[in-house]
C-alpha positions as CSV (number, residue, x, y, z in Angstrom):
1,X,-12.3,45.9,-44.9
2,X,-11.7,46.7,-41.3
3,X,-8.6,48.8,-40.8
4,X,-7.4,49.0,-44.4
5,X,-8.2,50.4,-47.8
6,X,-9.2,48.1,-50.6
7,X,-8.1,48.6,-54.2
8,X,-10.2,46.6,-56.6
9,X,-10.7,45.9,-60.3
10,X,-14.1,44.9,-61.8
11,X,-13.6,41.2,-60.7
12,X,-14.1,42.1,-57.0
13,X,-17.2,44.3,-57.5
14,X,-19.6,41.5,-56.5
15,X,-17.9,40.7,-53.3
16,X,-17.6,44.4,-52.3
17,X,-21.2,45.1,-53.1
18,X,-22.3,42.7,-50.3
19,X,-21.1,45.2,-47.7
20,X,-24.1,47.5,-48.1
21,X,-26.8,48.4,-50.5
22,X,-25.2,51.9,-50.7
23,X,-21.9,50.5,-51.8
24,X,-23.7,48.3,-54.3
25,X,-25.4,51.3,-55.8
26,X,-22.1,53.2,-56.2
27,X,-20.5,50.2,-57.8
28,X,-23.5,49.9,-60.1
29,X,-23.0,53.5,-61.3
30,X,-19.2,52.9,-61.7
31,X,-19.9,49.9,-63.9
32,X,-22.7,51.5,-66.0
33,X,-21.9,55.2,-66.4
34,X,-19.3,56.9,-68.6
35,X,-17.7,58.7,-65.7
36,X,-15.2,60.6,-68.0
37,X,-18.1,62.3,-69.7
38,X,-19.5,63.8,-66.4
39,X,-19.1,67.5,-65.7
40,X,-17.3,68.6,-62.6
41,X,-19.4,69.0,-59.5
42,X,-21.7,67.1,-57.2
43,X,-24.0,64.4,-58.7
44,X,-26.6,62.9,-56.4
45,X,-27.4,59.2,-56.7
46,X,-29.4,58.5,-53.6
47,X,-29.6,61.9,-51.9
48,X,-27.1,62.3,-49.0
49,X,-26.6,58.5,-48.8
50,X,-24.8,58.1,-52.1
51,X,-23.4,60.9,-54.2
52,X,-20.3,61.6,-56.3
53,X,-18.0,64.6,-56.7
54,X,-16.3,64.9,-60.1
55,X,-13.2,67.0,-59.7
56,X,-10.2,68.3,-61.7
57,X,-7.2,68.7,-59.4
58,X,-3.4,68.9,-59.5
59,X,-1.6,66.0,-57.9
60,X,0.9,67.0,-55.2
61,X,4.1,65.6,-53.8
62,X,3.8,63.0,-51.1
63,X,5.5,65.2,-48.5
64,X,2.8,67.9,-49.1
65,X,-0.2,65.5,-48.8
66,X,-2.3,65.2,-45.6
67,X,-4.3,62.3,-44.4
68,X,-8.1,62.7,-44.1
69,X,-10.7,60.5,-42.4
70,X,-14.5,60.5,-42.2
71,X,-17.0,59.3,-39.7
72,X,-20.2,59.0,-41.8
73,X,-19.0,57.9,-45.2
74,X,-16.9,55.5,-47.2
75,X,-14.9,57.1,-49.9
76,X,-14.6,55.4,-53.3
77,X,-11.9,57.1,-55.4
78,X,-11.9,56.6,-59.1
79,X,-9.0,58.2,-61.0
80,X,-10.0,58.8,-64.6
81,X,-7.2,60.6,-66.5
82,X,-4.0,59.3,-64.9
83,X,-2.6,57.2,-62.2
84,X,-3.0,58.5,-58.6
85,X,-1.1,57.5,-55.5
86,X,-3.1,57.3,-52.3
87,X,-1.4,57.2,-48.9
88,X,-3.2,54.9,-46.4
89,X,-2.9,54.5,-42.6
90,X,-5.1,53.0,-39.9
91,X,-7.0,56.0,-38.4
92,X,-6.2,54.7,-34.9
93,X,-2.5,55.0,-35.7
94,X,-2.7,58.7,-36.6
95,X,-1.3,60.9,-33.9
96,X,-1.0,64.4,-35.5
97,X,-4.5,65.9,-36.0
98,X,-4.7,69.2,-37.8
99,X,-7.5,70.9,-35.9
100,X,-10.7,69.3,-34.7
101,X,-13.1,67.0,-36.5
102,X,-15.3,69.0,-38.8
103,X,-18.8,67.6,-38.1
104,X,-20.5,69.6,-40.8
105,X,-18.3,68.4,-43.6
106,X,-17.4,65.0,-42.0
107,X,-13.6,65.1,-42.0
108,X,-10.5,65.5,-39.9
109,X,-7.0,66.0,-41.3
110,X,-3.8,64.5,-40.0
111,X,-0.2,65.6,-40.7
112,X,1.3,62.1,-40.0
113,X,4.1,61.0,-42.3
114,X,2.9,58.9,-45.3
115,X,4.6,55.5,-45.3
116,X,2.2,53.3,-47.2
117,X,1.0,54.3,-50.6
118,X,-1.4,52.5,-53.0
119,X,-1.1,53.0,-56.7
120,X,-4.6,53.4,-58.3
121,X,-4.6,53.4,-62.1
122,X,-7.5,54.6,-64.3
123,X,-10.0,51.8,-64.4
124,X,-9.3,50.8,-60.8
125,X,-10.9,52.1,-57.6
126,X,-9.9,52.4,-54.0
127,X,-12.5,52.0,-51.2
128,X,-11.7,53.7,-47.9
129,X,-13.9,53.2,-44.8
130,X,-14.1,55.4,-41.7
131,X,-11.4,53.4,-39.9
132,X,-8.8,54.3,-42.5
133,X,-7.1,57.7,-43.0
134,X,-6.2,58.3,-46.6
135,X,-4.1,60.9,-48.4
136,X,-5.4,61.2,-52.0
137,X,-4.0,63.1,-55.0
138,X,-0.3,62.2,-54.7
139,X,1.7,62.4,-57.9
140,X,2.3,65.0,-60.5
141,X,0.2,66.7,-63.1
142,X,-3.5,67.3,-63.6
143,X,-6.1,64.6,-62.6
144,X,-9.8,64.2,-63.3
145,X,-11.3,61.9,-60.8
146,X,-14.6,60.9,-59.1
147,X,-15.0,60.5,-55.4
148,X,-18.1,58.6,-54.4
149,X,-19.4,59.4,-50.9
150,X,-21.3,56.4,-49.6
151,X,-23.1,56.3,-46.2
152,X,-21.3,54.0,-43.8
């Protein structure tokens, strides 16, 4: 997974779960839980090591989206209600930071242009490691989604 985001369907779960026990736990929840039935908010799975945020958001135009990157967590994005586009770029290639890294919340934003976009349909996931900047929530209309935060 070095340097890129990985979009997978259920067939690739076994391979991905070998990366870490934390990722395996998140994938287990994805495969066994009715995510659409969850209420919005934070749901802990293994304390701060693995948790998920269920959110309702409005998708935005690609030109309005910003890249984000994390140091301590993988993100696993799971769109539930509609297709989501996610911009991706190697973090090392980002040159336009917006402010400093926020240690408390583990993120930095970048205002680099979005050139590569991954389409993630309901039932698919995208896994983004710390070496990848990603710009989620691109498209139009409302979206319910789950973002798993998995300790790197």
